N, C-alpha and C positions, 0 to 999 in steps of 0.2 A: 260474572265473579265479580265476590266484595274488595274494595281494598282494604289496606293495613290500617291508613290513615282513621277513616268513618267505626270498622271493627273494634280497634283501640277504645276512642270516643265511646261507642257502644257500653263497652267495659265499663269503663270508667265511671258514666252515669249510673247503669245499672247496679254498681257497690258500695254507690255511697249512699249517705244514710237514704233511709225510705221513711223513716216513722219520725212523726212530731213530736214533742213534746210538750205537758200542761203542765201547769202547777196550783191551777184551781177548775174550777166549771166556769168561768170566763170563757175557756177557748172556743166553746161552742161558736161564741161571735165570728171567730177568726176562719169557721169552715167553710171550706169554698162548696159550697148547695148545690152545682152542678153536676160534681158526681158524686158519686158515694161515699159514707164514712167509715172508717173502723177503728170504732172508740175499745180501747183492752183495758182495764183496769188488774192489771199484771203487773208484777215485781220486773229488774231482768235482772239476767243471769238463770232465771232456773228454765226447766226442758219448754215448760207452755211458751216462753218469750224466744225460746229460741227457734220454735215454731213460727210462729207471726210471724219473726223478722224474716225467715225466709217465704212465707207469702207473700212479703209486700216485697219481694223482692222480685214475685213472681208476676204481680199484680198493680204496680205501681203505676200506671198508666190509667186503668179505671179508679183505683179506692184510694184515698187518704187513709194514712193508717196513724193513731194517737195512744200514747203510752204516757203515762205520767210521770212525774219527774222521781227521782228517789226518793227527796223529801215527803211528797204526795203518797208516794207508795207505802212508805212505812207504815202509816193509819189504816190500808185495806187489811180486809181481815176474810178474804176471801177472791177470785179470779171472774171476771166479767166481764165478756164480751157480746158487744153491740153495734151491731149495723144500722148505718142509718139512709134509707134511699135517697135520691135528688130530689131537694126540695119537700122532701119529707121531714118532719117533728118526729116523729114517733120510733123510737128506733124497734128493730129485734132482735129475743137473745139468743146468744146461742146459748141451746142445752147439752150437747156432748163435753167430752176430756178434751180439756185443749192442748193435751201430753199425745193425743193420737195425734199425731201429724198429717197422716190423709182423710180422716176426718174434718180436721180445722181447715185443711187446705179444699177441699171438697164441696164446704161449705160456707168458705170467703169466696172461691169462685162460682159457684151461682148466683152468689147477690149480686158480686159484685162487677160479672159480666153480663149485662144486658141478651136478652132471645134480640134484640134489632140493634147493632153496633156502627157506630160513627164511622165510616170510613178517610181517612187523612194520608197523609205521605210518610207519616210515622211509621202507622200500622198496617198498611194495606200491602207488605208485604211479607209479613207473621201467616198475615188472613188468605192470603192466594195458597200457601206452603199447605194451607187443610184441604187446596185441591176439591175443592167443594165448588158450584158454582156458585154467584152471588145474584139475590137477587136484589137490588136497590131501587132505594127510591129517592128519587132528587128534585130537592128542597132549597127554597129559599130559607139562607140561613137567620137573616135578620128575622123569618117571623117564623117566632115560634110554635104560633098556634097551629101551622102546619104539622107538628113531629103528631099533634093531635088529631088532626083532621084534616084532611086533602081535596082539593077543590080543584074546578076543570079549570086549567088553566095554564098557560106554556110551566110555567114549573105551577105543584112539581110532577114527576112523571116517575112511574114505577116500570121497573126493568129489569129483564134477569141476566144477564152478564156469561155465557158459558165460556168464554175467554177464547173461542173462536167469534163468535154473535157475540150482538146487543141484540136481544127482542121486548120490545118496550110493549107493555101492556094499554091493550088497542083502547079500554073503555073507562077513563082516569075518575069519569063524576060515577060511575055504578061502585065504586072501592065505599062507601057508604052503604050498599047492604050486605049484613052479614052473611060471611060466608064467600065474598067476592071476590076472594083472591085462590078461591080454586076452577070459578064461573068469568068465560067467554063467552059473549054472545054478539060480539057486531063483526065474525066472520062464518059464524058459526047458526046454523038454524036450530040445531038440539046444545044448549051450552054443555060445554068442555071443559075443561082441566086444566088450567093457563098453568100451574107448575110441572104436573101431572104431564103436558103436552111436551114438554120439556127434554121430559125423561125417556116420552113414548118415542121423538123422534119428530113430532107433528112440529113443532116449532122451527124447527129444522128444515123440514118439505118446506113449509110456508117461506121459509125466509127463500129460497131458491127459488119457489117462483116464483117470488116478488124480484128478485134477483135476476134469470131471465128476462121479463122485460127489461130489464135497464139494460141489459146486453144487447136486446137485440134494438135497442134505441141507441148503442154506442155500436153498433156496425153500420147503422144508418149516419149517423155523424160522421162515422169517418171515408163511408165512404160517397157525400154530401161536399166532404172537403178534401179527398185524395188522403187521407192520411195511412200510411202505412204500421207505423208504430201499432205495437202489440201497449193497448191501454188498457187494460183489463188487471182485475187483481187479485193473483195467485198466491196471494200470501196462506190460504187454506189450504193448497194444491202442495207446496211444499213442509206444512206440517205433516204429509202423507195421511188426514183424515176423508179423504175423497176419496 
């Protein structure tokens, strides 16, 4: 259940101005290069600006949006919208009609929301509401090189979170091999499909095979120490998934 206070704060934050104003081309020095930037050479008040503003409300967490001041906009001869990706100097031009809201929203969404997203306390609830399992890469956030090159160490770890179990990819060192996310060699002689194994139930079966060993060890521990209390984890049974 969502409390009234946080809901009000959420609404206030999302209805404050999400668009940044620039007066000249020097504004690029002020850009946050760690996220995408949408630069719209557009005049306030027309349909294109309204569409951009609505898109900015939706995607404020993923991109910064820039428009010229009223004075700067007077010299504009045509509408031009450019997207600059994270840490990229060259931009991608929007070639469609900015008065077409759905077309503009889909184009900017495709640019601003990457295939791989960072999970934070702020966005995790919205992501879980999509109802899809997570394929999670646990990395050292101070080591930016790990975003592009995974190494065989305590971190990073690659796992699928199905909201019932966490399935860890067994051999992180294999990730440098093309197509490796679909190949698993540690537990099978014939390479299987790591992601597909989630949907086929193989990972689930393997998990319970390992869990059964732990259950037997727990039972032995209880007998050795004369423990009668139930120490097993019944959360999955309570969810009705068994």
